[in-house]
N, C-alpha and C positions, 0 to 999 in steps of 0.2 A: 608613626603615621598614620593619619586619618584613613588612609583607604584601607590598609594593612588591619587595622584595628577594627573596620566596619567587616570584613570579610571574617575575621578572627571570630567576633561577638556571631555572626549569623552562622557559623560553623559551630559553636558552642552549645547554642540553642537548637540546632536540630536536633530530630531523635538520635539517641546515643546507637553506640553499637555499629558492628559492620552492617553495611544494606547489600541485599542483592536482588536483581532482576528475575523476575519467575514469568515464564511466558505459559498462558494457561491453554492459549488456544491462538490463531491469527489475529483474532480480533480481540484478545482479553491480556494485557499484561500489566504486571504489579510491580512494584518497587518496596522490598520487604525489611523490616530489622531483622537482626540476628537472631529472631525468636520467630522468623518467618510471620510474623505481623504486618500486613499491610501499612504502608504508608501514603502510599499512591497508588491508584487503581484508574487503568485506563480501559476503556469497553467501548466498540462498536465504531472503532474509525478506520475503516476499511478505504473511505476515500483519501486519506490521507498521503500525501505523496513523500512522507518524510519516513525513513527507516524506522518503524516502532523499538525491533529489540535491541540494536546497538544505542538509541535514545535513550532508553529504559536504564541500559548498561552503565551509559556516560553519567547519568543521576545515580545511578546506586553507587557507581566508584568515586563519585565526588565525594561522600560521607567521609574516606577515608585518603581519598588525593589533596583535597585542600587543605586539612590539618597538616599535613606534612608539607604541602609547599610552604606553606606559611612558616613553619618551622625553620625550611631551607632557607627563606628570604630573610626571616628575623637572624640567623647565623650569619648570613652571606653580611649581612648590614653591621652586624658586631664585628664580624672580620673586616670589613670597610672600616669601620672607627677606629679599630686598635692597630690597622696596619696600613694606612694610605698613604706614609710616607711625605705627606703634602708639606710638612713643616721643614723635611730636610729642602726643601725648592722654595722655601721661601713664601710657601702658601698658609693662611689662617686655615688652622683645622677645622673652627667654627663651620667658616665657607665650604669647605672641604664637604663637610656632611650634610649640609645643608644641600649642596649639588647632588649629591648621592642618593639623598631623599625625595629631592625633585624629581630626578630620572624615575625612580622606583613608584612614585606617584603617578608619572605620566604614562608609565608603562601599564600599571594598574588600569589606568581611567580610559586605555584603549588607542591615546595618542600616539602612542611609539610603538613600535614591534619589538624594540627589546634587541 
């Protein structure tokens, strides 16, 4: 699936290993790799209405979370492919898989809530 493959490629190209959010002060937050080398550095954003630390933690955890979610989606798609049971009801298996892929693509594109 195109969208899932794109997400997977972005995750694979990102800096490897686990990431961490480190708060140096209320004005300085970094997202660092497993060796504590900065990947992203924010400084001097006091006027931002957005929560700095939770946003940094979200970005840091995305490094681990996104590849895990991709694996879950791939597993579920494989299970759907192997056990959809559509042929038992007189439906074409290829059409069933296309419907599943279309549904997942739509969810990944933000068009459906899932």
